[in-house]
BALUMVEX-484712 format. One record per residue (C-alpha): residue number from 1; residue in one letter; x, y, z. Coordinates in steps of 0.02 Angstrom, whole numbers, plus 50000, padded with zeros to 5 digits. Layout:
BEGIN
<i=NUM	aa=A	east=X	north=Y	up=Z>
...
! end
This chain:
BEGIN
<i=1	aa=M	east=49133	north=51458	up=50171>
<i=2	aa=D	east=49269	north=51493	up=50312>
<i=3	aa=N	east=49322	north=51317	up=50337>
<i=4	aa=P	east=49447	north=51281	up=50189>
<i=5	aa=R	east=49414	north=51078	up=50216>
<i=6	aa=Y	east=49237	north=51090	up=50131>
<i=7	aa=F	east=49176	north=51166	up=49967>
<i=8	aa=T	east=49028	north=51198	up=49864>
<i=9	aa=V	east=49011	north=51168	up=49677>
<i=10	aa=P	east=48919	north=51308	up=49580>
<i=11	aa=G	east=48740	north=51242	up=49525>
<i=12	aa=S	east=48739	north=51119	up=49658>
<i=13	aa=D	east=48680	north=51130	up=49850>
<i=14	aa=R	east=48790	north=50979	up=49924>
<i=15	aa=V	east=48931	north=51018	up=50039>
<i=16	aa=F	east=49089	north=50917	up=50001>
<i=17	aa=D	east=49235	north=50869	up=50123>
<i=18	aa=R	east=49413	north=50886	up=50043>
<i=19	aa=N	east=49498	north=50761	up=50154>
<i=20	aa=K	east=49373	north=50634	up=50127>
<i=21	aa=M	east=49390	north=50656	up=49939>
<i=22	aa=L	east=49579	north=50658	up=49969>
<i=23	aa=F	east=49568	north=50484	up=50062>
<i=24	aa=V	east=49470	north=50396	up=49929>
<i=25	aa=L	east=49578	north=50477	up=49796>
<i=26	aa=I	east=49726	north=50407	up=49883>
<i=27	aa=L	east=49646	north=50223	up=49926>
<i=28	aa=S	east=49619	north=50211	up=49735>
<i=29	aa=L	east=49819	north=50238	up=49707>
<i=30	aa=C	east=49879	north=50142	up=49830>
<i=31	aa=I	east=49795	north=49968	up=49752>
<i=32	aa=S	east=49882	north=50025	up=49577>
<i=33	aa=L	east=50044	north=50038	up=49644>
<i=34	aa=I	east=50036	north=49889	up=49746>
<i=35	aa=Q	east=50009	north=49795	up=49591>
<i=36	aa=V	east=50176	north=49862	up=49542>
<i=37	aa=S	east=50280	north=49839	up=49678>
<i=38	aa=S	east=50217	north=49665	up=49718>
<i=39	aa=V	east=50212	north=49570	up=49568>
<i=40	aa=N	east=50409	north=49538	up=49564>
<i=41	aa=N	east=50399	north=49431	up=49711>
<i=42	aa=L	east=50257	north=49320	up=49643>
<i=43	aa=L	east=50345	north=49268	up=49475>
<i=44	aa=P	east=50412	north=49101	up=49525>
<i=45	aa=S	east=50251	north=49049	up=49605>
<i=46	aa=I	east=50151	north=49109	up=49440>
<i=47	aa=E	east=50289	north=49008	up=49316>
<i=48	aa=H	east=50269	north=48847	up=49427>
<i=49	aa=A	east=50061	north=48850	up=49461>
<i=50	aa=I	east=50013	north=48888	up=49292>
<i=51	aa=G	east=50154	north=48815	up=49178>
<i=52	aa=A	east=50202	north=48992	up=49128>
<i=53	aa=S	east=50348	north=49016	up=49012>
<i=54	aa=Q	east=50485	north=49153	up=49030>
<i=55	aa=S	east=50395	north=49252	up=48897>
<i=56	aa=D	east=50230	north=49232	up=48986>
<i=57	aa=I	east=50306	north=49294	up=49136>
<i=58	aa=Q	east=50379	north=49452	up=49062>
<i=59	aa=W	east=50210	north=49510	up=49005>
<i=60	aa=V	east=50137	north=49493	up=49164>
<i=61	aa=L	east=50241	north=49640	up=49201>
<i=62	aa=S	east=50247	north=49721	up=49032>
<i=63	aa=G	east=50056	north=49709	up=48986>
<i=64	aa=Y	east=50006	north=49802	up=49149>
<i=65	aa=S	east=50153	north=49936	up=49110>
<i=66	aa=L	east=50095	north=49962	up=48929>
<i=67	aa=A	east=49922	north=49969	up=48950>
<i=68	aa=F	east=49939	north=50090	up=49087>
<i=69	aa=G	east=50053	north=50205	up=48997>
<i=70	aa=L	east=49930	north=50195	up=48845>
<i=71	aa=L	east=49786	north=50279	up=48926>
<i=72	aa=L	east=49855	north=50412	up=49050>
<i=73	aa=V	east=49861	north=50563	up=48941>
<i=74	aa=P	east=49693	north=50523	up=48825>
<i=75	aa=M	east=49604	north=50468	up=48981>
<i=76	aa=G	east=49664	north=50633	up=49072>
<i=77	aa=R	east=49598	north=50724	up=48926>
<i=78	aa=L	east=49436	north=50649	up=48935>
<i=79	aa=G	east=49418	north=50675	up=49117>
<i=80	aa=D	east=49456	north=50863	up=49089>
<i=81	aa=I	east=49314	north=50869	up=48960>
<i=82	aa=F	east=49176	north=50754	up=49038>
<i=83	aa=G	east=49212	north=50737	up=49218>
<i=84	aa=R	east=49346	north=50674	up=49322>
<i=85	aa=S	east=49238	north=50586	up=49461>
<i=86	aa=M	east=49140	north=50481	up=49322>
<i=87	aa=M	east=49303	north=50433	up=49242>
<i=88	aa=W	east=49380	north=50390	up=49421>
<i=89	aa=M	east=49233	north=50283	up=49448>
<i=90	aa=I	east=49249	north=50184	up=49280>
<i=91	aa=G	east=49449	north=50157	up=49319>
<i=92	aa=V	east=49413	north=50087	up=49490>
<i=93	aa=A	east=49294	north=49968	up=49433>
<i=94	aa=I	east=49379	north=49904	up=49279>
<i=95	aa=F	east=49538	north=49887	up=49390>
<i=96	aa=T	east=49428	north=49795	up=49533>
<i=97	aa=V	east=49357	north=49663	up=49411>
<i=98	aa=A	east=49530	north=49641	up=49325>
<i=99	aa=S	east=49593	north=49602	up=49498>
<i=100	aa=I	east=49475	north=49456	up=49521>
<i=101	aa=L	east=49515	north=49386	up=49344>
<i=102	aa=C	east=49681	north=49375	up=49387>
<i=103	aa=G	east=49656	north=49279	up=49548>
<i=104	aa=I	east=49564	north=49147	up=49453>
<i=105	aa=A	east=49658	north=49149	up=49298>
<i=106	aa=A	east=49688	north=48968	up=49241>
<i=107	aa=D	east=49811	north=48989	up=49117>
<i=108	aa=P	east=49969	north=49117	up=49058>
<i=109	aa=V	east=49848	north=49188	up=48919>
<i=110	aa=M	east=49695	north=49236	up=49034>
<i=111	aa=L	east=49822	north=49312	up=49164>
<i=112	aa=N	east=49906	north=49410	up=49044>
<i=113	aa=L	east=49734	north=49482	up=48973>
<i=114	aa=A	east=49669	north=49521	up=49153>
<i=115	aa=R	east=49840	north=49602	up=49192>
<i=116	aa=A	east=49824	north=49713	up=49036>
<i=117	aa=L	east=49643	north=49750	up=49093>
<i=118	aa=Q	east=49718	north=49811	up=49267>
<i=119	aa=G	east=49838	north=49929	up=49185>
<i=120	aa=V	east=49681	north=49987	up=49078>
<i=121	aa=G	east=49584	north=50022	up=49237>
<i=122	aa=A	east=49748	north=50110	up=49326>
<i=123	aa=G	east=49770	north=50197	up=49160>
<i=124	aa=V	east=49593	north=50272	up=49170>
<i=125	aa=F	east=49581	north=50322	up=49372>
<i=126	aa=S	east=49759	north=50379	up=49388>
<i=127	aa=P	east=49766	north=50555	up=49291>
<i=128	aa=Q	east=49594	north=50587	up=49378>
<i=129	aa=V	east=49677	north=50587	up=49546>
<i=130	aa=T	east=49806	north=50715	up=49483>
<i=131	aa=G	east=49671	north=50826	up=49408>
<i=132	aa=M	east=49548	north=50824	up=49563>
<i=133	aa=I	east=49691	north=50884	up=49671>
<i=134	aa=Q	east=49740	north=51014	up=49546>
<i=135	aa=Q	east=49547	north=51060	up=49536>
<i=136	aa=Y	east=49491	north=51059	up=49710>
<i=137	aa=F	east=49661	north=51097	up=49813>
<i=138	aa=E	east=49754	north=51261	up=49802>
<i=139	aa=G	east=49921	north=51337	up=49870>
<i=140	aa=H	east=49983	north=51244	up=50042>
<i=141	aa=E	east=49821	north=51139	up=50030>
<i=142	aa=R	east=49864	north=51064	up=49855>
<i=143	aa=A	east=50049	north=51040	up=49914>
<i=144	aa=R	east=49995	north=50950	up=50068>
<i=145	aa=A	east=49869	north=50841	up=49953>
<i=146	aa=F	east=50013	north=50798	up=49855>
<i=147	aa=S	east=50128	north=50755	up=50000>
<i=148	aa=Y	east=49995	north=50632	up=50046>
<i=149	aa=M	east=50016	north=50554	up=49883>
<i=150	aa=G	east=50199	north=50537	up=49914>
<i=151	aa=L	east=50159	north=50450	up=50077>
<i=152	aa=A	east=50038	north=50329	up=49986>
<i=153	aa=I	east=50162	north=50282	up=49848>
<i=154	aa=S	east=50301	north=50255	up=49983>
<i=155	aa=A	east=50174	north=50147	up=50093>
<i=156	aa=S	east=50120	north=50044	up=49938>
<i=157	aa=V	east=50308	north=50014	up=49871>
<i=158	aa=A	east=50334	north=49944	up=50056>
<i=159	aa=V	east=50161	north=49840	up=50081>
<i=160	aa=G	east=50176	north=49767	up=49902>
<i=161	aa=P	east=50319	north=49644	up=49925>
<i=162	aa=V	east=50290	north=49608	up=50096>
<i=163	aa=L	east=50101	north=49571	up=50070>
<i=164	aa=S	east=50131	north=49465	up=49915>
<i=165	aa=G	east=50285	north=49364	up=50016>
<i=166	aa=F	east=50180	north=49345	up=50161>
<i=167	aa=F	east=50023	north=49272	up=50047>
<i=168	aa=V	east=50162	north=49172	up=49959>
<i=169	aa=L	east=50241	north=49101	up=50128>
<i=170	aa=I	east=50064	north=49049	up=50206>
<i=171	aa=L	east=49972	north=48990	up=50049>
<i=172	aa=Q	east=50118	north=48935	up=49950>
<i=173	aa=D	east=50064	north=48906	up=49767>
<i=174	aa=A	east=49889	north=48986	up=49796>
<i=175	aa=G	east=49965	north=49155	up=49871>
<i=176	aa=W	east=50000	north=49232	up=49727>
<i=177	aa=R	east=49803	north=49225	up=49667>
<i=178	aa=W	east=49761	north=49293	up=49842>
<i=179	aa=S	east=49888	north=49437	up=49813>
<i=180	aa=F	east=49780	north=49490	up=49663>
<i=181	aa=V	east=49610	north=49454	up=49731>
<i=182	aa=A	east=49662	north=49560	up=49891>
<i=183	aa=N	east=49630	north=49702	up=49784>
<i=184	aa=A	east=49450	north=49674	up=49762>
<i=185	aa=P	east=49377	north=49725	up=49931>
<i=186	aa=I	east=49488	north=49892	up=49928>
<i=187	aa=G	east=49425	north=49933	up=49755>
<i=188	aa=I	east=49249	north=49891	up=49802>
<i=189	aa=A	east=49262	north=50016	up=49942>
<i=190	aa=A	east=49333	north=50144	up=49858>
<i=191	aa=F	east=49210	north=50134	up=49724>
<i=192	aa=L	east=49067	north=50166	up=49850>
<i=193	aa=L	east=49146	north=50299	up=49943>
<i=194	aa=G	east=49187	north=50380	up=49794>
<i=195	aa=L	east=49003	north=50376	up=49744>
<i=196	aa=R	east=48971	north=50461	up=49915>
<i=197	aa=W	east=49107	north=50579	up=49928>
<i=198	aa=L	east=49165	north=50645	up=49757>
<i=199	aa=A	east=49091	north=50798	up=49660>
<i=200	aa=F	east=49002	north=50749	up=49510>
<i=201	aa=S	east=48970	north=50926	up=49442>
<i=202	aa=K	east=49040	north=50918	up=49276>
<i=203	aa=E	east=48962	north=50763	up=49220>
<i=204	aa=R	east=48803	north=50841	up=49244>
<i=205	aa=R	east=48872	north=50985	up=49129>
<i=206	aa=T	east=48922	north=50882	up=48993>
<i=207	aa=I	east=48822	north=50732	up=48989>
<i=208	aa=G	east=48634	north=50682	up=48968>
<i=209	aa=P	east=48474	north=50769	up=48902>
<i=210	aa=N	east=48495	north=50914	up=49042>
<i=211	aa=A	east=48674	north=50943	up=49017>
<i=212	aa=A	east=48639	north=51124	up=48933>
<i=213	aa=K	east=48524	north=51173	up=49058>
<i=214	aa=N	east=48643	north=51123	up=49186>
<i=215	aa=D	east=48785	north=51206	up=49121>
<i=216	aa=A	east=48687	north=51368	up=49098>
<i=217	aa=T	east=48645	north=51351	up=49296>
<i=218	aa=Y	east=48822	north=51320	up=49336>
<i=219	aa=R	east=48884	north=51476	up=49251>
<i=220	aa=R	east=48757	north=51591	up=49316>
<i=221	aa=S	east=48817	north=51534	up=49487>
<i=222	aa=A	east=48992	north=51542	up=49451>
<i=223	aa=K	east=48971	north=51722	up=49375>
<i=224	aa=R	east=48892	north=51771	up=49560>
<i=225	aa=A	east=49034	north=51699	up=49640>
<i=226	aa=G	east=49156	north=51805	up=49519>
<i=227	aa=K	east=49229	north=51658	up=49440>
<i=228	aa=E	east=49281	north=51653	up=49250>
<i=229	aa=V	east=49196	north=51495	up=49168>
<i=230	aa=G	east=49205	north=51455	up=48973>
<i=231	aa=R	east=49049	north=51396	up=48889>
<i=232	aa=M	east=49036	north=51205	up=48859>
<i=233	aa=R	east=49046	north=51157	up=48689>
<i=234	aa=G	east=48903	north=51026	up=48703>
<i=235	aa=L	east=48915	north=50884	up=48572>
<i=236	aa=S	east=49042	north=50980	up=48474>
<i=237	aa=I	east=49182	north=50932	up=48599>
<i=238	aa=D	east=49345	north=50900	up=48518>
<i=239	aa=L	east=49428	north=50732	up=48567>
<i=240	aa=D	east=49575	north=50772	up=48450>
<i=241	aa=P	east=49575	north=50574	up=48360>
<i=242	aa=V	east=49731	north=50600	up=48262>
<i=243	aa=G	east=49818	north=50660	up=48414>
<i=244	aa=T	east=49767	north=50517	up=48512>
<i=245	aa=L	east=49817	north=50391	up=48398>
<i=246	aa=L	east=49987	north=50472	up=48342>
<i=247	aa=L	east=50022	north=50491	up=48547>
<i=248	aa=A	east=49967	north=50300	up=48574>
<i=249	aa=V	east=50083	north=50233	up=48435>
<i=250	aa=A	east=50217	north=50334	up=48506>
<i=251	aa=V	east=50205	north=50273	up=48669>
<i=252	aa=L	east=50193	north=50089	up=48622>
<i=253	aa=A	east=50329	north=50093	up=48498>
<i=254	aa=I	east=50450	north=50165	up=48627>
<i=255	aa=M	east=50412	north=50060	up=48760>
<i=256	aa=L	east=50392	north=49893	up=48684>
<i=257	aa=P	east=50586	north=49876	up=48614>
<i=258	aa=F	east=50635	north=49875	up=48801>
<i=259	aa=M	east=50504	north=49746	up=48852>
<i=260	aa=L	east=50539	north=49624	up=48701>
<i=261	aa=D	east=50682	north=49514	up=48656>
<i=262	aa=A	east=50680	north=49506	up=48459>
<i=263	aa=S	east=50804	north=49572	up=48354>
<i=264	aa=W	east=50690	north=49691	up=48255>
<i=265	aa=R	east=50623	north=49760	up=48396>
<i=266	aa=W	east=50743	north=49931	up=48391>
<i=267	aa=W	east=50646	north=49973	up=48223>
<i=268	aa=L	east=50496	north=49997	up=48336>
<i=269	aa=L	east=50603	north=50128	up=48422>
<i=270	aa=L	east=50628	north=50231	up=48267>
<i=271	aa=L	east=50446	north=50214	up=48230>
<i=272	aa=G	east=50406	north=50282	up=48403>
<i=273	aa=I	east=50516	north=50431	up=48376>
<i=274	aa=L	east=50440	north=50476	up=48216>
<i=275	aa=A	east=50268	north=50451	up=48300>
<i=276	aa=A	east=50317	north=50562	up=48432>
<i=277	aa=A	east=50388	north=50692	up=48321>
<i=278	aa=S	east=50225	north=50689	up=48203>
<i=279	aa=W	east=50121	north=50711	up=48364>
<i=280	aa=V	east=50212	north=50863	up=48420>
<i=281	aa=W	east=50179	north=50948	up=48245>
<i=282	aa=W	east=50002	north=50902	up=48246>
<i=283	aa=E	east=49952	north=50963	up=48407>
<i=284	aa=G	east=50029	north=51124	up=48361>
<i=285	aa=H	east=49948	north=51127	up=48196>
<i=286	aa=Y	east=49775	north=51085	up=48260>
<i=287	aa=E	east=49779	north=51224	up=48387>
<i=288	aa=R	east=49832	north=51344	up=48253>
<i=289	aa=N	east=49700	north=51302	up=48149>
<i=290	aa=G	east=49564	north=51344	up=48285>
<i=291	aa=H	east=49543	north=51169	up=48367>
<i=292	aa=I	east=49558	north=51104	up=48543>
<i=293	aa=P	east=49714	north=50968	up=48539>
<i=294	aa=M	east=49738	north=50833	up=48670>
<i=295	aa=V	east=49882	north=50909	up=48733>
<i=296	aa=S	east=49905	north=51112	up=48718>
<i=297	aa=L	east=50102	north=51131	up=48682>
<i=298	aa=S	east=50091	north=51297	up=48777>
<i=299	aa=M	east=50094	north=51197	up=48958>
<i=300	aa=F	east=50285	north=51145	up=48886>
<i=301	aa=R	east=50319	north=51338	up=48898>
<i=302	aa=T	east=50270	north=51350	up=49090>
<i=303	aa=E	east=50452	north=51334	up=49163>
<i=304	aa=S	east=50401	north=51237	up=49320>
<i=305	aa=Y	east=50290	north=51107	up=49216>
<i=306	aa=A	east=50428	north=51082	up=49073>
<i=307	aa=L	east=50581	north=51076	up=49197>
<i=308	aa=G	east=50475	north=50974	up=49330>
<i=309	aa=T	east=50422	north=50857	up=49205>
<i=310	aa=L	east=50601	north=50823	up=49133>
<i=311	aa=I	east=50679	north=50807	up=49320>
<i=312	aa=S	east=50547	north=50680	up=49350>
<i=313	aa=A	east=50568	north=50581	up=49200>
<i=314	aa=V	east=50756	north=50572	up=49226>
<i=315	aa=Q	east=50732	north=50517	up=49409>
<i=316	aa=F	east=50626	north=50391	up=49353>
<i=317	aa=L	east=50746	north=50319	up=49235>
<i=318	aa=G	east=50865	north=50273	up=49361>
<i=319	aa=T	east=50785	north=50262	up=49540>
<i=320	aa=T	east=50634	north=50146	up=49501>
<i=321	aa=S	east=50774	north=49996	up=49464>
<i=322	aa=V	east=50856	north=50029	up=49632>
<i=323	aa=F	east=50729	north=49902	up=49712>
<i=324	aa=V	east=50740	north=49790	up=49560>
<i=325	aa=V	east=50920	north=49765	up=49568>
<i=326	aa=L	east=50918	north=49738	up=49762>
<i=327	aa=A	east=50788	north=49608	up=49744>
<i=328	aa=M	east=50888	north=49503	up=49623>
<i=329	aa=A	east=51039	north=49525	up=49697>
<i=330	aa=V	east=50992	north=49482	up=49878>
<i=331	aa=Q	east=50879	north=49327	up=49826>
<i=332	aa=Q	east=50993	north=49253	up=49688>
<i=333	aa=G	east=51150	north=49309	up=49764>
<i=334	aa=L	east=51125	north=49303	up=49959>
<i=335	aa=G	east=50993	north=49167	up=49963>
<i=336	aa=F	east=50850	north=49281	up=50040>
<i=337	aa=S	east=50675	north=49222	up=50021>
<i=338	aa=A	east=50533	north=49342	up=49937>
<i=339	aa=F	east=50466	north=49397	up=50102>
<i=340	aa=E	east=50651	north=49428	up=50166>
<i=341	aa=A	east=50683	north=49528	up=50003>
<i=342	aa=G	east=50534	north=49638	up=50038>
<i=343	aa=F	east=50575	north=49684	up=50207>
<i=344	aa=I	east=50743	north=49746	up=50167>
<i=345	aa=G	east=50663	north=49888	up=50082>
<i=346	aa=L	east=50530	north=49921	up=50224>
<i=347	aa=P	east=50647	north=50059	up=50320>
<i=348	aa=N	east=50670	north=50135	up=50158>
<i=349	aa=A	east=50477	north=50155	up=50145>
<i=350	aa=I	east=50449	north=50207	up=50312>
<i=351	aa=V	east=50577	north=50365	up=50305>
<i=352	aa=S	east=50512	north=50399	up=50136>
<i=353	aa=G	east=50329	north=50410	up=50193>
<i=354	aa=Y	east=50394	north=50547	up=50321>
<i=355	aa=M	east=50498	north=50635	up=50204>
<i=356	aa=A	east=50348	north=50668	up=50085>
<i=357	aa=V	east=50245	north=50741	up=50225>
<i=358	aa=W	east=50372	north=50840	up=50284>
<i=359	aa=A	east=50422	north=50911	up=50105>
<i=360	aa=G	east=50235	north=50949	up=50071>
<i=361	aa=R	east=50249	north=51088	up=50204>
<i=362	aa=Y	east=50403	north=51186	up=50115>
<i=363	aa=A	east=50348	north=51117	up=49933>
<i=364	aa=V	east=50274	north=51291	up=49871>
<i=365	aa=N	east=50390	north=51412	up=49937>
<i=366	aa=K	east=50560	north=51300	up=49950>
<i=367	aa=G	east=50520	north=51166	up=49844>
<i=368	aa=R	east=50662	north=51202	up=49723>
<i=369	aa=E	east=50791	north=51191	up=49871>
<i=370	aa=V	east=50696	north=51028	up=49937>
<i=371	aa=Q	east=50724	north=50963	up=49776>
<i=372	aa=V	east=50922	north=50989	up=49776>
<i=373	aa=G	east=50931	north=50929	up=49954>
<i=374	aa=A	east=50833	north=50759	up=49901>
<i=375	aa=F	east=50946	north=50698	up=49746>
<i=376	aa=V	east=51092	north=50743	up=49856>
<i=377	aa=A	east=51032	north=50624	up=49983>
<i=378	aa=I	east=50991	north=50485	up=49844>
<i=379	aa=L	east=51158	north=50511	up=49766>
<i=380	aa=V	east=51245	north=50474	up=49924>
<i=381	aa=S	east=51150	north=50337	up=49956>
<i=382	aa=L	east=51168	north=50257	up=49792>
<i=383	aa=V	east=51361	north=50284	up=49809>
<i=384	aa=A	east=51372	north=50226	up=49992>
<i=385	aa=T	east=51276	north=50051	up=49946>
<i=386	aa=I	east=51421	north=49992	up=49817>
<i=387	aa=P	east=51561	north=49960	up=49962>
<i=388	aa=V	east=51439	north=49903	up=50075>
<i=389	aa=A	east=51386	north=49778	up=49961>
<i=390	aa=Y	east=51541	north=49722	up=49901>
<i=391	aa=W	east=51593	north=49693	up=50077>
<i=392	aa=V	east=51426	north=49599	up=50105>
<i=393	aa=F	east=51441	north=49478	up=49937>
<i=394	aa=T	east=51633	north=49456	up=49960>
<i=395	aa=T	east=51642	north=49421	up=50161>
<i=396	aa=G	east=51481	north=49334	up=50183>
<i=397	aa=A	east=51419	north=49458	up=50292>
<i=398	aa=S	east=51223	north=49494	up=50329>
<i=399	aa=G	east=51135	north=49558	up=50176>
<i=400	aa=W	east=51029	north=49661	up=50312>
<i=401	aa=W	east=51185	north=49801	up=50329>
<i=402	aa=L	east=51115	north=49841	up=50135>
<i=403	aa=A	east=50956	north=49918	up=50224>
<i=404	aa=I	east=51062	north=50059	up=50306>
<i=405	aa=P	east=51126	north=50143	up=50135>
<i=406	aa=I	east=50957	north=50110	up=50063>
<i=407	aa=T	east=50857	north=50195	up=50193>
<i=408	aa=I	east=50954	north=50347	up=50161>
<i=409	aa=E	east=50888	north=50363	up=49992>
<i=410	aa=G	east=50706	north=50356	up=50065>
<i=411	aa=I	east=50736	north=50515	up=50122>
<i=412	aa=G	east=50774	north=50588	up=49956>
<i=413	aa=L	east=50638	north=50490	up=49875>
<i=414	aa=G	east=50510	north=50541	up=49997>
<i=415	aa=A	east=50551	north=50725	up=49986>
<i=416	aa=V	east=50577	north=50743	up=49797>
<i=417	aa=G	east=50409	north=50659	up=49745>
<i=418	aa=S	east=50305	north=50796	up=49851>
<i=419	aa=A	east=50410	north=50930	up=49794>
<i=420	aa=N	east=50426	north=50890	up=49613>
<i=421	aa=Q	east=50241	north=50846	up=49598>
<i=422	aa=T	east=50189	north=51021	up=49702>
<i=423	aa=Q	east=50318	north=51124	up=49577>
<i=424	aa=S	east=50264	north=51055	up=49408>
<i=425	aa=M	east=50065	north=51070	up=49432>
<i=426	aa=M	east=50076	north=51251	up=49526>
<i=427	aa=E	east=50060	north=51345	up=49368>
<i=428	aa=I	east=49956	north=51239	up=49262>
<i=429	aa=P	east=49766	north=51296	up=49249>
<i=430	aa=S	east=49650	north=51171	up=49355>
<i=431	aa=A	east=49560	north=51143	up=49177>
<i=432	aa=H	east=49704	north=51045	up=49114>
<i=433	aa=G	east=49755	north=50954	up=49266>
<i=434	aa=G	east=49705	north=50784	up=49224>
<i=435	aa=T	east=49795	north=50797	up=49053>
<i=436	aa=A	east=49951	north=50893	up=49124>
<i=437	aa=G	east=49962	north=50728	up=49254>
<i=438	aa=G	east=49934	north=50611	up=49134>
<i=439	aa=V	east=50089	north=50679	up=49012>
<i=440	aa=Q	east=50198	north=50687	up=49169>
<i=441	aa=Q	east=50152	north=50504	up=49225>
<i=442	aa=T	east=50180	north=50441	up=49053>
<i=443	aa=S	east=50351	north=50524	up=49041>
<i=444	aa=Q	east=50384	north=50425	up=49195>
<i=445	aa=R	east=50321	north=50254	up=49143>
<i=446	aa=I	east=50420	north=50258	up=48967>
<i=447	aa=A	east=50577	north=50327	up=49088>
<i=448	aa=T	east=50544	north=50171	up=49191>
<i=449	aa=A	east=50517	north=50040	up=49045>
<i=450	aa=I	east=50698	north=50109	up=48968>
<i=451	aa=G	east=50793	north=50131	up=49143>
<i=452	aa=T	east=50737	north=49953	up=49191>
<i=453	aa=A	east=50787	north=49871	up=49029>
<i=454	aa=L	east=50967	north=49980	up=49040>
<i=455	aa=I	east=51001	north=49931	up=49229>
<i=456	aa=T	east=50964	north=49752	up=49208>
<i=457	aa=A	east=51043	north=49737	up=49059>
<i=458	aa=V	east=51216	north=49817	up=49149>
<i=459	aa=L	east=51193	north=49700	up=49300>
<i=460	aa=F	east=51178	north=49546	up=49192>
<i=461	aa=A	east=51333	north=49586	up=49092>
<i=462	aa=C	east=51430	north=49545	up=49235>
<i=463	aa=V	east=51318	north=49418	up=49316>
<i=464	aa=P	east=51294	north=49252	up=49212>
<i=465	aa=G	east=51132	north=49170	up=49232>
<i=466	aa=G	east=51081	north=49022	up=49355>
<i=467	aa=P	east=51157	north=48958	up=49512>
<i=468	aa=E	east=51337	north=48979	up=49430>
<i=469	aa=A	east=51360	north=49155	up=49467>
<i=470	aa=T	east=51480	north=49178	up=49597>
<i=471	aa=A	east=51473	north=49308	up=49748>
<i=472	aa=H	east=51617	north=49409	up=49670>
<i=473	aa=Q	east=51517	north=49439	up=49529>
<i=474	aa=W	east=51350	north=49484	up=49613>
<i=475	aa=A	east=51452	north=49605	up=49700>
<i=476	aa=I	east=51540	north=49685	up=49532>
<i=477	aa=G	east=51364	north=49685	up=49441>
<i=478	aa=F	east=51273	north=49763	up=49596>
<i=479	aa=G	east=51410	north=49894	up=49588>
<i=480	aa=W	east=51402	north=49931	up=49406>
<i=481	aa=A	east=51204	north=49939	up=49410>
<i=482	aa=M	east=51212	north=50059	up=49559>
<i=483	aa=G	east=51359	north=50167	up=49488>
<i=484	aa=T	east=51245	north=50172	up=49315>
<i=485	aa=I	east=51092	north=50234	up=49432>
<i=486	aa=A	east=51208	north=50362	up=49525>
<i=487	aa=V	east=51260	north=50438	up=49347>
<i=488	aa=I	east=51062	north=50451	up=49302>
<i=489	aa=V	east=51023	north=50539	up=49481>
<i=490	aa=A	east=51181	north=50659	up=49470>
<i=491	aa=L	east=51084	north=50719	up=49304>
<i=492	aa=A	east=50936	north=50740	up=49384>
<i=493	aa=L	east=51027	north=50833	up=49527>
<i=494	aa=A	east=51095	north=50954	up=49391>
<i=495	aa=L	east=50936	north=50996	up=49324>
<i=496	aa=S	east=50866	north=51029	up=49492>
<i=497	aa=V	east=51022	north=51141	up=49517>
<i=498	aa=V	east=50970	north=51232	up=49353>
<i=499	aa=Y	east=50794	north=51245	up=49402>
<i=500	aa=M	east=50829	north=51314	up=49581>
<i=501	aa=R	east=50951	north=51440	up=49518>
<i=502	aa=R	east=50817	north=51502	up=49390>
<i=503	aa=G	east=50688	north=51526	up=49519>
<i=504	aa=R	east=50807	north=51632	up=49630>
<i=505	aa=V	east=50836	north=51744	up=49465>
<i=506	aa=R	east=50652	north=51756	up=49447>
<i=507	aa=R	east=50629	north=51806	up=49622>
<i=508	aa=A	east=50780	north=51918	up=49617>
<i=509	aa=V	east=50700	north=52017	up=49470>
! end
C-alpha cells in the first residue's frame, strides 16, 4: 500500500488508518493525565464535602499513583504477549467506570478505592499506547506520533487545573464530583472508537479456540510479505510470575516511603532496594536458563534506551514538582484561587504543546541536540523564576509576573518530551514496545514520587504551615525549592550532553 497513512495486518483483509488509531490512543492518554493535573485543585473541596482527613486527602493522590506505577510493566508485558488493543480496551473500561465511582463516592474510603481503581485502569492502557506507536509507526512517522503524545501531555497539564477550577467555581462543593464524572463520556467515546479503529490482530492469534489456526495463517502471510515472525508459544506462554512479584514489591516499597508520614517508612525503602536488586538478578538468571523474562535486561544494553530512560527519570525527579510548588505558593502565599492558579501555567502548556510538535520533526536525526537545548531552556527558566518570585512576594507585585519565566520552561518541556521519547524507543524492537514503555514510565512515576516529597520538604523547611507564614518566608522557600529543581535539571543536562557527544562519536566512526 503506497499511502503510509494506511496499513494492513497479515492474516486480515481490513485496512487500518494510522491517524485514527493515533487519535484514539491520545484521547485515552489525555483523560489519565488530566486526572493527575486536576486533582490538586480539588483537595480543599473534597476535604470539606465528605469530611476527609489529611491522611485521606494524601491517599487521594497516592492511591492513583501507586496503582498506576505498580501495573505499568506487567501490563505492558501482557500487551506485548496477548495483544495491545485488547489490553487497552480493558484499561479504558476500568478507568471509565472508576471515574463514575469517584464522582458518586459518599465517603473517603469509597473515593480512595475508586481512585486506586482509576490508577489500575490507567496502568493497564498507558503502556499499550507506547507499544502500539512502536508497533505501527516507523522512523519520522513514529517521531511525529510521539510529538503528538507530547502535545497531549501539555494540553492535559493545561486543561486539568483550569477544568477542575471551573467546576469548583461554578458548582461549589459539587464541582469536584463533576471533575471526575467528566471523564466518563470521553472514556466511553474512546472505547467505542477503539472497537472500530484499533487492530486486534495479535489477540486472534493468542486467545480462543482458533488461535493456532490464526497464528499459522498470520505466519504464512508474513512470510509472503518477507517479514520474519516467531512462532507463538500458545498456552505455554511464559508470564514470569516471580519476576512480576519482585518488581511489584520493589516499586511499592520504593514509592511508599515518599507518600507516608510514619517513622518506620524508611525500612520499606531498604526492602524496595533489596527487592529491586533481586529482580535484576532473577530476570538475568531466568533468561540464562532458557525462559522468557518479564523484562529482558538486554534492553538496557541498548545505549539510546538506557541513557534516554535515565535522562527522563532525572528530569521527572525535578520538573514535575514545578507546578506543585507554584500552585502552593500562589494560592497560600498570594491568595490566588484554584481557578486563577490554573491559568498561570496555561501559557507554559501552550508553548510546550507547540514545541512538542516542532521537536518531532527533528527528533530522529537531531534528537540528541534538541534534548540539550531543551534542558538549557528549562534551566534558564528555573533560575529566572527565583528573583521574579522574590520581587513578587516581597513587594506586593502581581503574581501574574511569574507566568513569564514559567512560560520559558514550556519551550524545554515540550521539546525534551518528544525528543527523548523518540530517541529512547528508536532501537527497541516493536515486539517489546509495551514492556519498554512500561519500564520507562515506571521510572518516571518513582522519580515523581521521590521528587515531589523532596521538593515540598525543601519548601516547607522554610515556610511554616498555616496562615502565619510571611511573604518573605514564601519567597525564600520558593527560591530554595526552585534552586533544588534547577540542580536536578543541571544533572539531566549533563547526561544529555554525554548522550549527544556519544552520538557524534558513533557517527564519526
